[in-house]
VOMI-610869 format. One record per residue (C-alpha): residue number from 1; x, y, z. Coordinates in nm, 2 decimals, always signed. Each point is the difference from the previous one (the first is absolute). Layout:
<recs>
+-----+--------+--------+--------+
:   i :     c1 :     c2 :     c3 :
+-----+--------+--------+--------+
: NUM :      X :      Y :      Z :
...
+-----+--------+--------+--------+
</recs>
This chain:
<recs>
+-----+--------+--------+--------+
:   i :     c1 :     c2 :     c3 :
+-----+--------+--------+--------+
:   1 :  -0.82 :  -1.10 :  -1.07 :
:   2 :  +0.14 :  -0.31 :  +0.17 :
:   3 :  +0.31 :  +0.02 :  +0.20 :
:   4 :  +0.22 :  -0.30 :  +0.08 :
:   5 :  +0.30 :  +0.01 :  +0.24 :
:   6 :  +0.26 :  -0.25 :  -0.11 :
:   7 :  +0.28 :  -0.11 :  +0.24 :
:   8 :  +0.30 :  -0.12 :  -0.21 :
:   9 :  +0.29 :  -0.21 :  +0.11 :
:  10 :  +0.29 :  +0.05 :  -0.24 :
:  11 :  +0.35 :  -0.11 :  -0.07 :
:  12 :  +0.20 :  +0.23 :  +0.23 :
:  13 :  +0.27 :  +0.06 :  -0.26 :
:  14 :  -0.27 :  +0.13 :  -0.25 :
:  15 :  -0.24 :  +0.20 :  +0.22 :
:  16 :  +0.05 :  +0.33 :  -0.18 :
:  17 :  -0.03 :  -0.16 :  -0.34 :
:  18 :  -0.30 :  -0.20 :  +0.10 :
:  19 :  -0.17 :  +0.31 :  +0.15 :
:  20 :  +0.06 :  +0.20 :  -0.32 :
:  21 :  -0.14 :  -0.28 :  -0.22 :
:  22 :  -0.31 :  -0.03 :  +0.22 :
:  23 :  -0.05 :  +0.38 :  +0.00 :
:  24 :  +0.00 :  +0.00 :  -0.38 :
:  25 :  -0.29 :  -0.25 :  -0.02 :
:  26 :  -0.34 :  +0.14 :  -0.11 :
:  27 :  -0.23 :  +0.00 :  +0.30 :
:  28 :  +0.28 :  +0.05 :  +0.26 :
:  29 :  -0.02 :  +0.35 :  +0.14 :
:  30 :  +0.28 :  -0.02 :  +0.26 :
:  31 :  +0.27 :  -0.22 :  +0.13 :
:  32 :  +0.17 :  +0.04 :  +0.34 :
:  33 :  +0.32 :  -0.17 :  +0.13 :
:  34 :  -0.08 :  -0.09 :  +0.37 :
:  35 :  +0.16 :  -0.16 :  +0.30 :
:  36 :  -0.13 :  -0.32 :  +0.16 :
:  37 :  -0.09 :  -0.34 :  -0.13 :
:  38 :  -0.07 :  +0.13 :  -0.35 :
:  39 :  +0.21 :  +0.21 :  -0.24 :
:  40 :  -0.25 :  +0.20 :  -0.20 :
:  41 :  -0.36 :  +0.12 :  +0.02 :
:  42 :  -0.17 :  +0.07 :  -0.33 :
:  43 :  -0.33 :  +0.18 :  -0.03 :
:  44 :  -0.21 :  -0.12 :  -0.29 :
:  45 :  -0.29 :  +0.22 :  -0.11 :
:  46 :  -0.23 :  -0.14 :  -0.27 :
:  47 :  -0.37 :  +0.02 :  -0.11 :
:  48 :  -0.10 :  -0.37 :  +0.04 :
:  49 :  +0.09 :  -0.29 :  +0.22 :
:  50 :  +0.10 :  -0.20 :  -0.31 :
:  51 :  +0.26 :  +0.27 :  -0.06 :
:  52 :  +0.16 :  -0.07 :  +0.34 :
:  53 :  +0.07 :  -0.36 :  -0.12 :
:  54 :  +0.14 :  +0.13 :  -0.33 :
:  55 :  +0.24 :  +0.23 :  +0.17 :
:  56 :  +0.11 :  -0.22 :  +0.29 :
:  57 :  -0.02 :  -0.35 :  -0.12 :
:  58 :  +0.07 :  +0.05 :  -0.37 :
:  59 :  +0.27 :  +0.27 :  +0.02 :
:  60 :  +0.13 :  +0.10 :  +0.35 :
:  61 :  +0.06 :  -0.36 :  +0.11 :
:  62 :  +0.20 :  -0.06 :  -0.32 :
:  63 :  +0.25 :  +0.28 :  +0.06 :
:  64 :  +0.35 :  -0.15 :  +0.03 :
:  65 :  +0.10 :  +0.01 :  +0.37 :
:  66 :  -0.36 :  -0.02 :  +0.15 :
:  67 :  +0.00 :  -0.31 :  +0.22 :
:  68 :  -0.34 :  +0.04 :  +0.18 :
:  69 :  -0.30 :  +0.23 :  +0.02 :
:  70 :  -0.29 :  +0.05 :  +0.23 :
:  71 :  -0.29 :  +0.21 :  -0.13 :
:  72 :  -0.26 :  +0.19 :  +0.21 :
:  73 :  -0.31 :  +0.16 :  -0.15 :
:  74 :  -0.11 :  +0.33 :  +0.16 :
:  75 :  -0.37 :  +0.02 :  +0.09 :
:  76 :  -0.02 :  +0.37 :  +0.09 :
:  77 :  +0.23 :  +0.30 :  +0.00 :
:  78 :  -0.03 :  +0.21 :  +0.31 :
:  79 :  +0.24 :  +0.27 :  -0.10 :
:  80 :  -0.02 :  +0.17 :  -0.33 :
:  81 :  +0.26 :  +0.27 :  +0.08 :
:  82 :  +0.26 :  -0.13 :  -0.24 :
:  83 :  -0.24 :  -0.06 :  -0.28 :
:  84 :  -0.16 :  +0.34 :  +0.04 :
:  85 :  +0.34 :  +0.16 :  -0.01 :
:  86 :  +0.10 :  -0.19 :  -0.31 :
:  87 :  -0.31 :  +0.08 :  -0.19 :
:  88 :  +0.02 :  +0.37 :  +0.09 :
:  89 :  +0.34 :  +0.05 :  -0.17 :
:  90 :  -0.03 :  +0.24 :  -0.29 :
:  91 :  -0.36 :  +0.08 :  +0.07 :
:  92 :  +0.06 :  +0.37 :  +0.07 :
+-----+--------+--------+--------+
</recs>
C-alpha cells in the first residue's frame, strides 16, 4: 500500500466544500482541516504509484476551489496503531 500526504491550499470561502469533495474521491482515506500555510491535508492510500497520479493530478487538483497542492510520498510507517485498530473492528 502506498501512502501519499497531500497538502492542499484552497479557496478560503469553500474549504468545507472542497474538503468534502476531496474526501469523496476514491483513494482518499482522510481529509483534515489544519492551521498554518495550508488549508487541508489529504491522505491518499493506493496500491501503485501510478494510482497516486490518478488521484492527485487527475482528480484532486481539479476539485473546484483547490488552488495548489504539494504531495509527499511516505517511505515507511513507524506507527501502525491506528491501522491495527481500524482492522480489528468487528473482529470479535
